[in-house]
N, C-alpha and C positions, 0 to 999 in steps of 0.2 A: 444551579446559576449559570447561562449560556457564556462562554467566554469566546472571546476573535482568537481565531486562528490565522488572520491575514500574517502572511509573510514568515511562515515557520520556515525552520531548514528542515531537509530532508538528505538522509545519506544513504546509500547504497554502495557497498563495494568497498568502501573506503574513502568515495567520493562524495564531496556535498554540494548540494546547494541552497542558498539562504533566500529564496525566494519565492516560495511556495504559496501560489494562492486560494489554492483549497484541496480538501482532502476528504474521501469517502471511505469511512473504511467500515467493513460488514462483517458481523460473526453470525454464524451459522450453524445449527446443529440440527442435522437431518435425522426425524425418528425412526427407528427399526420397528416394524411389526413383528407382535410376537402372539398373536390370536390364536387359539387353541383350535383345530378342525371341528367345525360343527358348531364352535360360538358362534352366536348370533351377533355380537359386538365386538368389533376391533381394541386390540391391546395392543401399547406402545409402549418401548422403553427409548430414553434417549440414548441415542447415536452419537457419534465421533462429533468433536467440533472442527469446526473451520474459518478461514478469514481470509477476504480480498481487501485488497485496497485501490483506490484510483486516485491518482494526484495528479493536479494541475498548477505548472511554475513557471516561471518567467526568468528568464536570464541575457546577460549581453552573448551574442553566439564566440566573441573571442574569450571568454570566460567559459567556455564550455566543454571543451575539448576530451579533458580526462573525464568527464561525467558522461558525455554521451559514448567516448569508448568504453567505460563500464557497463552501461545497459545495454549497447548493442552488440556487445562480445559475450556476453555472460550467457553460457551454457548450465550453469549450475545454480540453487539456490545459494544467496550470500545474504551478508548481515545487512538491515534495512530497518533506519531508523527517523521514525519521526518526533522533533523536537517542536512543542508550543513555546513561543517566543514568551507569550505575555505570561507563564506561567512555569514554565522549563519543565512540564510533564513531558515525559518520553513515551512513546510505542513503538516498540522494537521485536523482531524475530527474523528468523531465516524466510526469505521469500526469494521467486524468480520472475522475473517480468513475462507477462503473459500477451503484452501488446504496448506498442512506442509509436506514438506521431509526432509531428513537428510542425508548426505553422511560424513563418518567417515572411517578413518583409523588408524590404531595404531600407536600413537606418534606421531600425526599429530593433526592440527586445524582442527573443525567440521564448513563442508559447510551447510548452510540450505538455503533454496531456501522456501518464504511465500507468499501467494494470500491472496489478502485482498478485501473484497466490503466495500467500505464507504456507508456509510446511511446518508442523510442530505449533509450540505454544506462542502466543504472542503475548509479551510482557508489557504491562503499564505499570509507569512509574511515576 
């Protein structure tokens, strides 16, 4: 059954934002070709799994200093956790930021979009 993920919480490197509007998590497994020379049909085995995430969130600019510092200065992977508010299920792993964009208007909330590449296993609890 589908579950609402409206206003989940998201943490990166120990800093948390409690107003995630949407999340896209992609798990991928690229196959490796192991065909024998002279064989007319290709054969594959399962390759390594990897994961990426895209998070869109909303927050007040005055409340964002620690989080923006964690995102913009991260040079290595950090613990990344998404908690679904409706079920308290979590998705976590070690990830690094691959993209970060911010949109802000006067007297309005800040909207940020952050892309991550996970390194190692992703845990679903």
